[in-house]
C-alpha positions, -999 to 999 in steps of 0.1 A, spaced: 484 -231 -198 479 -196 -185 460 -170 -196 477 -148 -214 497 -178 -234 468 -191 -252 462 -155 -271 478 -139 -300 466 -107 -298 476 -86 -330 462 -50 -330 463 -24 -357 472 6 -342 471 49 -354 465 77 -343 444 112 -352 435 140 -339 420 177 -356 408 209 -358 389 236 -344 356 232 -329 339 259 -362 338 228 -388 303 220 -403 298 185 -410 289 179 -441 255 159 -440 261 126 -461 237 129 -492 230 91 -494 211 70 -474 239 40 -469 234 0 -474 260 -14 -466 271 -48 -480 297 -72 -461 332 -84 -469 331 -56 -500 350 -25 -492 322 5 -492 344 31 -508 368 19 -539 395 42 -521 403 70 -503 380 102 -502 391 137 -505 382 155 -470 352 177 -469 378 200 -453 411 210 -445 426 235 -419 464 237 -406 474 196 -411 437 184 -398 414 165 -430 373 162 -416 357 137 -429 319 124 -431 310 92 -452 276 78 -464 273 55 -441 268 75 -412 233 66 -409 218 43 -380 219 17 -407 253 20 -414 265 21 -385 255 -3 -365 260 -28 -395 279 -58 -381 292 -86 -405 307 -113 -395 325 -134 -431 330 -168 -427 346 -193 -449 349 -226 -448 356 -247 -419 340 -219 -398 309 -242 -377 274 -222 -378 281 -227 -344 313 -207 -345 294 -182 -362 267 -179 -342 293 -174 -312 305 -142 -328 275 -126 -338 264 -131 -306 291 -112 -290 292 -84 -315 254 -75 -307 258 -76 -268 287 -56 -274 270 -30 -301 239 -27 -278 268 -23 -248 292 3 -260 277 12 -286 292 18 -327 303 47 -346 319 27 -375 304 -4 -397 324 -38 -388 335 -69 -409 351 -97 -387 366 -122 -408 362 -153 -401 384 -185 -413 393 -218 -402 439 -220 -407 443 -253 -431 405 -252 -441 400 -216 -458 412 -207 -488 436 -184 -470 448 -168 -504 409 -155 -514 408 -150 -471 437 -124 -479 427 -108 -513 388 -102 -492 412 -88 -468 432 -67 -486 409 -53 -501 391 -43 -472 418 -25 -452 435 -11 -489 465 -28 -481 492 -54 -501 502 -65 -464 480 -90 -456 480 -104 -416 492 -139 -404 468 -169 -404 477 -187 -378 455 -209 -356 451 -188 -333 444 -151 -348 428 -123 -331 428 -88 -338 408 -60 -348 408 -21 -349 405 10 -373 431 26 -396 427 61 -409 437 51 -437 409 29 -440 382 42 -421 358 48 -451 357 14 -449 347 11 -413 359 -12 -385 377 -50 -390 395 -73 -377 401 -117 -378 393 -147 -356 405 -182 -362 388 -210 -358 407 -222 -330 390 -200 -304 359 -218 -310 375 -259 -310 363 -279 -281 392 -276 -262 391 -243 -256 367 -224 -234 340 -211 -246 336 -183 -221 372 -171 -228 368 -175 -266 338 -152 -258 364 -127 -238 383 -121 -268 361 -111 -290 349 -86 -271 381 -72 -266 383 -75 -300 353 -52 -301 365 -32 -276 396 -18 -296 375 -8 -328 353 11 -300 385 24 -290 397 32 -318 364 46 -337 360 72 -312 398 88 -314 393 95 -350 349 113 -341 345 147 -328 310 142 -313 298 181 -319 306 181 -348 295 145 -359 327 138 -382 363 121 -386 393 137 -385 429 138 -381 463 155 -378 480 145 -406 516 153 -389 506 127 -360 499 103 -381 536 110 -393 555 113 -359 542 76 -354 575 68 -364 592 81 -335 606 57 -308 591 72 -282 558 77 -297 527 70 -273 500 54 -296 465 79 -300 443 61 -274 473 64 -246 503 42 -242 501 11 -250 491 -11 -218 461 14 -211 448 6 -245 457 -37 -245 448 -36 -209 417 -12 -212 404 -40 -234 412 -69 -216 395 -52 -184 370 -43 -203 361 -72 -218 360 -88 -183 337 -69 -164 316 -71 -193 316 -105 -205 307 -115 -164 280 -90 -169 267 -112 -197 277 -147 -173 302 -158 -202 326 -158 -170 333 -157 -134 348 -125 -127 364 -130 -98 386 -165 -104 395 -147 -137 406 -110 -125 425 -134 -101 445 -157 -126 454 -123 -143 465 -106 -114 486 -137 -107 497 -134 -142 503 -97 -135 528 -107 -105 551 -136 -124 558 -113 -146 569 -92 -111 586 -122 -91 603 -140 -125 620 -101 -132 631 -97 -94 650 -124 -93 678 -104 -123 675 -72 -103 646 -61 -131 622 -41 -115 592 -38 -136 574 -10 -139 540 2 -157 552 26 -176 581 4 -192 546 -6 -214 542 26 -232 552 19 -264 557 -15 -291 588 -4 -289 599 -8 -255 580 -38 -254 598 -53 -277 628 -44 -257 622 -57 -223 607 -90 -234 640 -98 -254 679 -100 -247 679 -65 -255 667 -57 -220 693 -41 -201 695 -70 -179 707 -94 -209 674 -117 -203 635 -109 -213 610 -105 -191 580 -126 -193 550 -116 -220 525 -95 -219 523 -74 -184 504 -41 -212 474 -72 -210 477 -85 -175 490 -54 -158 472 -34 -177 439 -50 -170 445 -48 -133 456 -13 -131 418 0 -147 408 -24 -120 428 -9 -93 414 26 -105 382 8 -104 380 -4 -71 403 24 -51 374 51 -58 394 69 -84 375 58 -111 336 37 -123 334 14 -146 315 40 -170 346 64 -161 370 33 -176 344 25 -206 330 55 -220 343 87 -211 377 80 -208 375 73 -247 351 97 -254 362 132 -256 398 119 -271 400 133 -305 388 173 -291 415 165 -261 445 158 -284 437 186 -307 435 212 -278 468 191 -263 486 180 -294 507 139 -284 491 145 -253 453 144 -253 455 111 -236 469 127 -206 448 149 -199 414 127 -199 434 107 -177 437 130 -148 397 144 -158 384 113 -155 406 93 -129 414 124 -112 454 119 -111 482 127 -129 497 97 -149 529 103 -133 515 101 -100 494 69 -111 527 53 -123 542 57 -87 513 45 -71 508 16 -93 538 6 -89 541 6 -53 506 -13 -54 518 -43 -76 553 -49 -49 524 -54 -25 520 -91 -8 489 -113 -31 468 -105 2 472 -70 3 466 -65 -34 439 -90 -33 421 -74 -12 422 -36 -19 409 -56 -56 378 -75 -43 391 -105 -61 393 -127 -19 
């Protein structure tokens, strides 16, 4: 089975920015003791300050203990081995990338766990009336502006830990989900004032069909999470780097080659928004035939590897620098902070990168493998 056919990635994306640098952070009044699987706040707190549609918050868990809290909330059917695997990856990822928020991961076994209990606890943490799809292979994580005060959270199904699912790939999937929490907590966080914040207008604008997520285009967010998960899982010797990326390259090439049989030219920019991805991956595609799925993952991951291997970016640029100043750049450049981060750390405008990368993806496999150093 192809690499991406095993994944069901459900990612909760929200968007943010904030105000000027003169805001003084409010120091949390007490040391916190973060309780797993329990909302820290019963409802969304009031902002510490507001200005020009920006709301700023500090939270009582903003202590070393609170921000580094990792919780694996498991339910009936989830084995001790599975819990140990999840904990192993979360601790490795937290150590490598750091944490800005406490994290709750819901681990369940579809068909064995009490899904009503699972969903009720999950809804309480998310502060929502809507649940998630508890399939056999659900993997999801994120940080939402409406429940940031309760940290980041994710969901993992037992299906990833069954004997027929490769262990290294399962660990890579967990790392991918942790990276989503990492990405999306940074988009809310202001380094200098050490508080969190967002622009209400930016949240409302999410309804626009051409809306680019705050972290950046969907391919950058999803492909970036997959790139980081592969690179950092290989550092732990959980997977082999070159064979894994070669498989991802082949998945991306398959999307392009299949589309070309219908004169459907695949562009990375097609994967900027969820709405456009749904269009090209359905009968609404201009050719009338759906593209093969998941180029935002495969093409996005290869785009990051291309940036690395062509010397445009270092690994630190790709997994740290791009995200650290997103909130500040968005505050200065409403709706386009990601463009400025891209050019600042990758040395090329996003528009020019699209042209360069699309051209690269039309080269022979042999040429691509050589440039990406996968031979």
